[in-house]
N, CA, C and O atoms as a Maestro MAE file, in Angstrom:
{
 s_m_m2io_version
 :::
 2.0.0
}

f_m_ct {
 s_m_title
 :::
 protein
 m_atom[164] {
  # First column is atom index #
  i_m_mmod_type
  r_m_x_coord
  r_m_y_coord
  r_m_z_coord
  i_m_residue_number
  s_m_chain_name
  s_m_pdb_residue_name
  s_m_pdb_atom_name
  i_m_atomic_number
  :::
  1 25 0.835 -1.116 -0.028 1 A "MET " " N  " 7
  2 3 -0.043 0.137 -0.021 1 A "MET " " CA " 6
  3 2 0.841 1.134 -0.087 1 A "MET " " C  " 6
  4 15 1.824 1.107 0.653 1 A "MET " " O  " 8
  5 25 0.650 2.115 -0.929 2 A "LYS " " N  " 7
  6 3 1.451 3.330 -0.911 2 A "LYS " " CA " 6
  7 2 0.835 4.360 0.067 2 A "LYS " " C  " 6
  8 15 -0.366 4.353 0.335 2 A "LYS " " O  " 8
  9 25 1.642 5.173 0.544 3 A "GLN " " N  " 7
  10 3 1.405 6.320 1.417 3 A "GLN " " CA " 6
  11 2 1.285 7.571 0.784 3 A "GLN " " C  " 6
  12 15 2.182 7.901 0.009 3 A "GLN " " O  " 8
  13 25 0.268 8.376 0.992 4 A "LEU " " N  " 7
  14 3 -0.064 9.583 0.362 4 A "LEU " " CA " 6
  15 2 0.590 10.485 1.254 4 A "LEU " " C  " 6
  16 15 0.297 10.431 2.449 4 A "LEU " " O  " 8
  17 25 1.567 11.436 0.779 5 A "LYS " " N  " 7
  18 3 2.043 12.726 1.559 5 A "LYS " " CA " 6
  19 2 1.286 13.949 1.098 5 A "LYS " " C  " 6
  20 15 1.297 14.272 -0.090 5 A "LYS " " O  " 8
  21 25 0.684 14.578 1.939 6 A "ILE " " N  " 7
  22 3 0.003 15.736 1.848 6 A "ILE " " CA " 6
  23 2 0.727 16.894 2.226 6 A "ILE " " C  " 6
  24 15 1.310 16.883 3.310 6 A "ILE " " O  " 8
  25 25 0.787 18.083 1.351 7 A "ASN " " N  " 7
  26 3 1.446 19.281 1.764 7 A "ASN " " CA " 6
  27 2 0.680 19.779 2.998 7 A "ASN " " C  " 6
  28 15 -0.540 19.622 3.031 7 A "ASN " " O  " 8
  29 25 1.379 20.416 4.096 8 A "PRO " " N  " 7
  30 3 0.748 20.908 5.186 8 A "PRO " " CA " 6
  31 2 -0.296 21.900 5.073 8 A "PRO " " C  " 6
  32 15 -1.163 22.077 5.929 8 A "PRO " " O  " 8
  33 25 -0.174 22.621 3.856 9 A "GLN " " N  " 7
  34 3 -1.295 23.715 3.587 9 A "GLN " " CA " 6
  35 2 -2.551 22.948 3.046 9 A "GLN " " C  " 6
  36 15 -3.699 23.248 3.374 9 A "GLN " " O  " 8
  37 25 -2.267 22.051 2.287 10 A "VAL " " N  " 7
  38 3 -3.423 21.270 1.811 10 A "VAL " " CA " 6
  39 2 -4.236 20.494 2.974 10 A "VAL " " C  " 6
  40 15 -5.462 20.401 3.028 10 A "VAL " " O  " 8
  41 25 -3.310 19.957 3.894 11 A "TYR " " N  " 7
  42 3 -3.998 19.338 5.093 11 A "TYR " " CA " 6
  43 2 -4.734 20.320 5.875 11 A "TYR " " C  " 6
  44 15 -5.788 19.971 6.405 11 A "TYR " " O  " 8
  45 25 -4.290 21.540 6.012 12 A "ASP " " N  " 7
  46 3 -5.050 22.537 6.883 12 A "ASP " " CA " 6
  47 2 -6.311 22.887 6.064 12 A "ASP " " C  " 6
  48 15 -7.379 23.054 6.654 12 A "ASP " " O  " 8
  49 25 -6.225 22.999 4.769 13 A "ASP " " N  " 7
  50 3 -7.301 23.272 3.911 13 A "ASP " " CA " 6
  51 2 -8.443 22.141 3.965 13 A "ASP " " C  " 6
  52 15 -9.629 22.463 3.903 13 A "ASP " " O  " 8
  53 25 -8.111 21.057 4.061 14 A "LEU " " N  " 7
  54 3 -8.966 19.863 4.184 14 A "LEU " " CA " 6
  55 2 -9.572 19.859 5.561 14 A "LEU " " C  " 6
  56 15 -10.737 19.471 5.655 14 A "LEU " " O  " 8
  57 25 -8.911 20.253 6.668 15 A "LEU " " N  " 7
  58 3 -9.543 20.394 7.897 15 A "LEU " " CA " 6
  59 2 -10.655 21.458 7.932 15 A "LEU " " C  " 6
  60 15 -11.762 21.297 8.446 15 A "LEU " " O  " 8
  61 25 -10.209 22.568 7.313 16 A "SER " " N  " 7
  62 3 -11.206 23.849 7.141 16 A "SER " " CA " 6
  63 2 -12.437 23.435 6.426 16 A "SER " " C  " 6
  64 15 -13.551 23.778 6.824 16 A "SER " " O  " 8
  65 25 -12.221 22.593 5.220 17 A "ILE " " N  " 7
  66 3 -13.307 22.167 4.692 17 A "ILE " " CA " 6
  67 2 -14.326 21.202 5.520 17 A "ILE " " C  " 6
  68 15 -15.546 21.364 5.553 17 A "ILE " " O  " 8
  69 25 -13.639 20.220 6.149 18 A "LYS " " N  " 7
  70 3 -14.343 19.261 7.023 18 A "LYS " " CA " 6
  71 2 -14.933 19.993 8.200 18 A "LYS " " C  " 6
  72 15 -15.981 19.546 8.667 18 A "LYS " " O  " 8
  73 25 -14.397 21.045 8.725 19 A "GLU " " N  " 7
  74 3 -15.033 21.696 9.976 19 A "GLU " " CA " 6
  75 2 -16.218 22.543 9.445 19 A "GLU " " C  " 6
  76 15 -17.166 22.711 10.211 19 A "GLU " " O  " 8
  77 25 -16.256 23.097 8.200 20 A "PHE " " N  " 7
  78 3 -17.242 23.932 7.630 20 A "PHE " " CA " 6
  79 2 -18.422 22.999 7.392 20 A "PHE " " C  " 6
  80 15 -19.531 23.254 7.863 20 A "PHE " " O  " 8
  81 25 -18.174 21.902 6.648 21 A "ILE " " N  " 7
  82 3 -19.288 20.951 6.344 21 A "ILE " " CA " 6
  83 2 -19.913 20.382 7.612 21 A "ILE " " C  " 6
  84 15 -21.129 20.193 7.647 21 A "ILE " " O  " 8
  85 25 -19.148 20.105 8.638 22 A "SER " " N  " 7
  86 3 -19.396 19.355 9.804 22 A "SER " " CA " 6
  87 2 -20.499 20.202 10.643 22 A "SER " " C  " 6
  88 15 -21.191 19.646 11.495 22 A "SER " " O  " 8
  89 25 -20.611 21.533 10.354 23 A "GLU " " N  " 7
  90 3 -21.403 22.345 11.011 23 A "GLU " " CA " 6
  91 2 -23.012 22.025 10.719 23 A "GLU " " C  " 6
  92 15 -23.948 22.367 11.443 23 A "GLU " " O  " 8
  93 25 -23.088 21.291 9.489 24 A "ASP " " N  " 7
  94 3 -24.398 20.665 9.043 24 A "ASP " " CA " 6
  95 2 -24.577 19.147 9.307 24 A "ASP " " C  " 6
  96 15 -25.595 18.642 9.780 24 A "ASP " " O  " 8
  97 25 -23.437 18.477 8.934 25 A "SER " " N  " 7
  98 3 -23.416 16.857 9.013 25 A "SER " " CA " 6
  99 2 -21.961 16.394 9.180 25 A "SER " " C  " 6
  100 15 -21.138 16.559 8.279 25 A "SER " " O  " 8
  101 25 -21.686 15.856 10.262 26 A "LEU " " N  " 7
  102 3 -20.340 15.148 10.318 26 A "LEU " " CA " 6
  103 2 -20.119 14.070 9.308 26 A "LEU " " C  " 6
  104 15 -19.020 13.936 8.771 26 A "LEU " " O  " 8
  105 25 -21.195 13.255 9.023 27 A "GLU " " N  " 7
  106 3 -21.179 12.104 8.136 27 A "GLU " " CA " 6
  107 2 -20.841 12.752 6.771 27 A "GLU " " C  " 6
  108 15 -19.946 12.243 6.096 27 A "GLU " " O  " 8
  109 25 -21.433 13.727 6.373 28 A "GLU " " N  " 7
  110 3 -21.187 14.318 5.116 28 A "GLU " " CA " 6
  111 2 -19.814 14.804 4.936 28 A "GLU " " C  " 6
  112 15 -19.130 14.552 3.944 28 A "GLU " " O  " 8
  113 25 -19.454 15.488 5.906 29 A "ALA " " N  " 7
  114 3 -18.059 16.034 5.928 29 A "ALA " " CA " 6
  115 2 -16.965 14.945 5.803 29 A "ALA " " C  " 6
  116 15 -15.941 15.146 5.150 29 A "ALA " " O  " 8
  117 25 -17.209 13.824 6.431 30 A "GLN " " N  " 7
  118 3 -16.224 12.507 6.326 30 A "GLN " " CA " 6
  119 2 -16.348 12.150 4.901 30 A "GLN " " C  " 6
  120 15 -15.353 11.876 4.230 30 A "GLN " " O  " 8
  121 25 -17.595 12.145 4.402 31 A "ARG " " N  " 7
  122 3 -17.702 11.548 3.050 31 A "ARG " " CA " 6
  123 2 -17.000 12.435 2.078 31 A "ARG " " C  " 6
  124 15 -16.449 11.895 1.119 31 A "ARG " " O  " 8
  125 25 -16.955 13.685 2.204 32 A "VAL " " N  " 7
  126 3 -16.563 14.620 1.152 32 A "VAL " " CA " 6
  127 2 -15.045 14.588 1.334 32 A "VAL " " C  " 6
  128 15 -14.358 14.571 0.313 32 A "VAL " " O  " 8
  129 25 -14.561 14.581 2.313 33 A "ILE " " N  " 7
  130 3 -13.092 14.493 2.577 33 A "ILE " " CA " 6
  131 2 -12.424 13.159 2.089 33 A "ILE " " C  " 6
  132 15 -11.323 13.158 1.540 33 A "ILE " " O  " 8
  133 25 -13.139 12.053 2.318 34 A "GLY " " N  " 7
  134 3 -12.663 10.813 1.821 34 A "GLY " " CA " 6
  135 2 -12.883 10.723 0.251 34 A "GLY " " C  " 6
  136 15 -12.058 10.040 -0.355 34 A "GLY " " O  " 8
  137 25 -13.794 11.269 -0.409 35 A "LYS " " N  " 7
  138 3 -13.934 11.460 -1.786 35 A "LYS " " CA " 6
  139 2 -12.636 12.353 -2.319 35 A "LYS " " C  " 6
  140 15 -11.938 11.953 -3.251 35 A "LYS " " O  " 8
  141 25 -12.441 13.347 -1.770 36 A "ILE " " N  " 7
  142 3 -11.228 14.175 -2.075 36 A "ILE " " CA " 6
  143 2 -9.863 13.536 -2.020 36 A "ILE " " C  " 6
  144 15 -8.971 13.728 -2.846 36 A "ILE " " O  " 8
  145 25 -9.790 12.723 -0.916 37 A "LEU " " N  " 7
  146 3 -8.647 11.930 -0.891 37 A "LEU " " CA " 6
  147 2 -8.447 10.765 -1.888 37 A "LEU " " C  " 6
  148 15 -7.380 10.469 -2.425 37 A "LEU " " O  " 8
  149 25 -9.538 10.204 -2.038 38 A "ASP " " N  " 7
  150 3 -9.652 9.165 -3.105 38 A "ASP " " CA " 6
  151 2 -9.248 9.736 -4.450 38 A "ASP " " C  " 6
  152 15 -8.469 9.134 -5.188 38 A "ASP " " O  " 8
  153 25 -9.816 10.967 -4.774 39 A "ASP " " N  " 7
  154 3 -9.508 11.308 -6.089 39 A "ASP " " CA " 6
  155 2 -7.963 11.809 -6.115 39 A "ASP " " C  " 6
  156 15 -7.327 11.735 -7.166 39 A "ASP " " O  " 8
  157 25 -7.439 12.269 -5.048 40 A "ILE " " N  " 7
  158 3 -5.960 12.680 -5.203 40 A "ILE " " CA " 6
  159 2 -5.242 11.512 -5.445 40 A "ILE " " C  " 6
  160 15 -4.302 11.633 -6.230 40 A "ILE " " O  " 8
  161 25 -5.467 10.308 -4.923 41 A "GLU " " N  " 7
  162 3 -4.710 9.086 -5.160 41 A "GLU " " CA " 6
  163 2 -4.920 8.721 -6.507 41 A "GLU " " C  " 6
  164 15 -4.384 7.712 -6.964 41 A "GLU " " O  " 8
  :::
 }
 m_bond[163] {
  # First column is bond index #
  i_m_from
  i_m_to
  i_m_order
  :::
  1 1 2 1
  2 2 3 1
  3 3 4 2
  4 3 5 1
  5 5 6 1
  6 6 7 1
  7 7 8 2
  8 7 9 1
  9 9 10 1
  10 10 11 1
  11 11 12 2
  12 11 13 1
  13 13 14 1
  14 14 15 1
  15 15 16 2
  16 15 17 1
  17 17 18 1
  18 18 19 1
  19 19 20 2
  20 19 21 1
  21 21 22 1
  22 22 23 1
  23 23 24 2
  24 23 25 1
  25 25 26 1
  26 26 27 1
  27 27 28 2
  28 27 29 1
  29 29 30 1
  30 30 31 1
  31 31 32 2
  32 31 33 1
  33 33 34 1
  34 34 35 1
  35 35 36 2
  36 35 37 1
  37 37 38 1
  38 38 39 1
  39 39 40 2
  40 39 41 1
  41 41 42 1
  42 42 43 1
  43 43 44 2
  44 43 45 1
  45 45 46 1
  46 46 47 1
  47 47 48 2
  48 47 49 1
  49 49 50 1
  50 50 51 1
  51 51 52 2
  52 51 53 1
  53 53 54 1
  54 54 55 1
  55 55 56 2
  56 55 57 1
  57 57 58 1
  58 58 59 1
  59 59 60 2
  60 59 61 1
  61 61 62 1
  62 62 63 1
  63 63 64 2
  64 63 65 1
  65 65 66 1
  66 66 67 1
  67 67 68 2
  68 67 69 1
  69 69 70 1
  70 70 71 1
  71 71 72 2
  72 71 73 1
  73 73 74 1
  74 74 75 1
  75 75 76 2
  76 75 77 1
  77 77 78 1
  78 78 79 1
  79 79 80 2
  80 79 81 1
  81 81 82 1
  82 82 83 1
  83 83 84 2
  84 83 85 1
  85 85 86 1
  86 86 87 1
  87 87 88 2
  88 87 89 1
  89 89 90 1
  90 90 91 1
  91 91 92 2
  92 91 93 1
  93 93 94 1
  94 94 95 1
  95 95 96 2
  96 95 97 1
  97 97 98 1
  98 98 99 1
  99 99 100 2
  100 99 101 1
  101 101 102 1
  102 102 103 1
  103 103 104 2
  104 103 105 1
  105 105 106 1
  106 106 107 1
  107 107 108 2
  108 107 109 1
  109 109 110 1
  110 110 111 1
  111 111 112 2
  112 111 113 1
  113 113 114 1
  114 114 115 1
  115 115 116 2
  116 115 117 1
  117 117 118 1
  118 118 119 1
  119 119 120 2
  120 119 121 1
  121 121 122 1
  122 122 123 1
  123 123 124 2
  124 123 125 1
  125 125 126 1
  126 126 127 1
  127 127 128 2
  128 127 129 1
  129 129 130 1
  130 130 131 1
  131 131 132 2
  132 131 133 1
  133 133 134 1
  134 134 135 1
  135 135 136 2
  136 135 137 1
  137 137 138 1
  138 138 139 1
  139 139 140 2
  140 139 141 1
  141 141 142 1
  142 142 143 1
  143 143 144 2
  144 143 145 1
  145 145 146 1
  146 146 147 1
  147 147 148 2
  148 147 149 1
  149 149 150 1
  150 150 151 1
  151 151 152 2
  152 151 153 1
  153 153 154 1
  154 154 155 1
  155 155 156 2
  156 155 157 1
  157 157 158 1
  158 158 159 1
  159 159 160 2
  160 159 161 1
  161 161 162 1
  162 162 163 1
  163 163 164 2
  :::
 }
}
């Protein structure tokens, strides 16, 4: 299994996106971040 290395700025941006979406739905936030990471790979 390969390991994805994410630039610290990108990581911070992903956390910000997750926090924003989590205000409405934690499950949706996790789904969106998972989709973004899958697409990056």
